C-alpha positions in Angstrom: 34.1 -1.0 4.5 32.5 0.6 1.5 30.4 -2.3 0.5 29.7 -3.3 4.0 27.8 0.2 4.6 26.2 -0.4 1.5 25.1 -3.0 3.0 23.4 -2.1 6.2 22.0 0.4 4.4 20.4 -2.1 2.1 19.0 -4.1 4.4 17.9 -1.7 6.7 15.2 -1.2 3.6 14.5 -4.6 2.9 13.6 -4.5 6.3 11.3 -1.2 5.3 10.3 -3.1 2.7 9.4 -5.9 4.3 7.1 -3.9 6.6 5.2 -1.7 4.0 4.3 -5.1 2.5 2.8 -6.8 5.5 1.1 -2.7 6.6 -0.3 -3.0 2.2 -2.0 -7.0 2.9 -2.8 -5.8 6.5 -4.8 -3.2 5.6 -5.9 -4.5 1.8 -6.9 -8.4 2.2 -8.1 -8.0 6.6 -9.1 -4.4 5.9 -7.5 -3.7 9.4 -7.1 -1.9 11.3 -10.7 -1.9 10.7 -11.8 -5.4 9.7 -15.3 -6.2 10.7 -17.0 -9.5 9.4 -19.5 -7.4 7.8 -17.0 -6.4 5.2 -16.9 -9.9 4.4 -19.9 -11.4 3.3 -18.8 -14.4 1.3 -19.8 -12.7 -1.7 -17.6 -12.3 -4.9 -17.5 -9.2 -6.6 -16.2 -8.5 -9.5 -16.6 -4.9 -11.0 -15.0 -4.7 -14.7 -15.8 -0.7 -15.6 -13.8 2.0 -13.9 -15.2 4.0 -11.1 -18.5 2.4 -11.5 -18.7 1.0 -7.4 -16.6 4.6 -6.8 -20.2 7.1 -6.5 -22.2 7.1 -3.8 -26.0 6.9 -3.1 -26.8 10.3 -4.3 -23.6 10.2 -8.0 -21.4 11.6 -6.1 -18.2 10.0 -7.0 -16.2 9.3 -4.3 -12.8 10.1 -4.2 -10.7 8.9 -0.7 -11.0 5.4 -2.0 -9.8 6.5 -4.9 -6.9 8.8 -3.5 -6.2 5.9 -0.5 -5.2 3.1 -3.6 -3.3 5.4 -4.9 -1.5 7.2 -2.0 -1.1 3.3 -0.8 0.7 2.4 -3.6 3.4 5.3 -4.2 5.7 3.7 -1.5 5.9 0.6 -3.6 6.6 2.7 -6.7 10.0 4.1 -4.6 10.8 1.2 -3.1 10.7 -1.2 -6.2 13.0 1.9 -8.0 15.2 1.9 -4.9 15.5 -1.8 -4.8 15.3 -2.8 -8.4 17.0 0.3 -9.8 18.4 -2.1 -13.1 15.0 -2.5 -13.4 13.8 -1.1 -16.6 10.9 1.4 -16.3 8.5 -1.0 -17.9 8.7 -3.6 -15.9 8.7 -1.5 -12.4 5.3 -1.2 -13.6 4.4 -4.1 -14.0 5.3 -5.0 -11.1 3.3 -2.3 -9.2 0.1 -3.7 -11.8 0.9 -7.2 -10.6 1.5 -6.8 -6.9 -2.5 -4.1 -7.3 -3.6 -7.7 -9.3 -2.9 -10.4 -6.4 -4.7 -8.4 -4.2 -7.8 -8.1 -6.4 -7.5 -11.9 -7.5 -6.9 -12.6 -3.3 -10.1 -10.7 -2.8 -12.0 -12.3 -5.0 -11.2 -16.1 -4.1 -11.1 -15.3 -0.3 -14.3 -13.0 -0.7 -12.5 -10.4 0.9 -14.2 -7.0 0.1 -14.9 -6.8 -3.2 -12.5 -7.3 -6.3 -12.7 -3.8 -8.6 -10.6 -2.8 -11.6 -11.2 0.7 -9.9 -8.5 -0.2 -7.4 -6.0 -2.1 -9.7 -6.1 1.0 -11.8 -5.7 3.5 -8.5 -3.1 1.1 -6.9 -0.4 1.4 -10.7 -1.0 4.7 -10.7 0.0 5.3 -7.4 3.0 2.7 -8.1 4.1 4.9 -11.2 3.8 8.0 -9.2 5.9 6.5 -6.8 9.0 6.3 -9.5 8.3 9.4 -10.9 9.2 10.7 -7.2 12.0 8.3 -6.9 13.4 9.9 -10.5 13.0 13.5 -9.3 15.1 12.0 -5.7 17.5 10.7 -7.7 18.2 13.7 -10.1 17.8 16.6 -7.7 19.8 15.1 -4.7 22.2 12.3 -6.9 24.4 10.4 -4.8 22.5 11.2 -1.4 18.9 9.8 -2.4 19.5 6.8 -1.0 20.2 8.0 2.5 17.1 10.8 2.1 15.0 7.3 1.0 16.3 5.7 4.1 15.7 8.0 6.5 12.5 9.3 4.9 11.3 5.4 4.6 12.1 5.0 8.5 10.4 8.3 9.8 7.1 7.2 7.9 7.3 3.2 8.6 7.8 4.5 12.6 4.7 7.2 12.0 2.3 5.0 9.8 3.1 1.7 12.3 2.5 3.6 15.1 -0.5 5.1 13.1 -2.0 1.8 12.6 -1.9 0.5 15.8 -3.1 3.3 17.6 -6.6 2.9 15.1 -6.2 -0.9 15.7 -6.4 -0.4 19.4 -8.9 2.0 19.0 -11.3 0.1 16.5 -11.0 -3.2 19.0 -10.6 -2.2 22.3 -12.3 1.3 22.6 -15.0 0.9 19.8 -16.3 -2.3 20.5 -17.0 -1.8 24.1 -17.0 -3.1 27.1 -16.3 -7.3 26.8 -19.4 -9.1 28.5 -18.3 -12.2 30.2 -20.8 -14.8 30.3 
């Protein structure tokens, strides 16, 4: 009975992880929910200098994009800690860095946005923070950690998917104006 219950809990977290990865792909590669053909101008750019592309025209460091990249990967650190708890800390950190690198390489290959080392570093830091959050939760909640992570992940996934759908709707149907039929 206990084994069946544990398998159901792992099934839920795996489903939520797949949804999370699909949302990451949509956001990072396709710039959803705000995709515009002007975002992808077909030019391949690689920035290998940390923070180089993070300054605005007035020379002020724009922290919003960096913070967004960090926030996007915190769930990855938590998910990988739950799903691969037997992995060493280094292996979990490398998986976050590897996924981020894969996204940056894909952006370069398909000329989707800009390939930027700052994004790689921010995403990896987000993964590390997520791993730390899970370790802290495990220390505080002990055997209740898995259940708490499942509940929080479910609530956050529903919220994020709802917000994503709303922003997609606003971006494509409200802000684009009425369609002209010719």
